C-alpha positions, 0 to 999 in steps of 0.5 A: 500500500502506497502512502500519500505524499506530503505537501512538501513532496507534492510541491517538489521538495527542498529545491522547489521550496527554496525557489518559491521562498526566493521569489516570495522575498523578491515580492516582499522586498518590492512592497513598500508597505512591508520591506522596511521590516527587512532593511537590517536583515541578512537576506541569505540567512532569512531565505535559508530560515524561511526555506526550512520553516516552509519545509516544516510547514508542508510536512517535510523533514523538520530541520527548522531550529529558528526562534519561535514565531512570537520571539522572531517577531517581537518588537516589530509592532506588526499589524493585521495589514502587514500579516495580510501583505505577507500572506498575499505574497506567499499565496501569489508566489505559490500560484505562480509556481502552479501550486493548486488552490487546495494545496495553498489552502493547506499552507494558509491554514497552517500559517493562520494558526501562527497569526496571533504569535506573529502579531503578538496578540 
């Protein structure tokens, strides 16, 4: 009996997720409503961490050892519109890469469970 593929496997694994994350950050850095949050950020490190994080979110090997969501976003004063902008860029990036609406829904569902920690509400 064959087991169902994880979302990570369906999306194409580590290499595909890294490409998605790189494109995602191109969009983030082009968005004046949120790019200022990244002006002091080492983007190579950020992309590496986000790739590991998205790998974990999609059911891939759990290699994410970064800070908790609340700790990573502490002191940034993030608001709903910032969270929504980031989520919108992620959705549009996944769509660009041909990810199905059902698969995107699964990613968004997982991310929404972290929204309060990100916004520190």
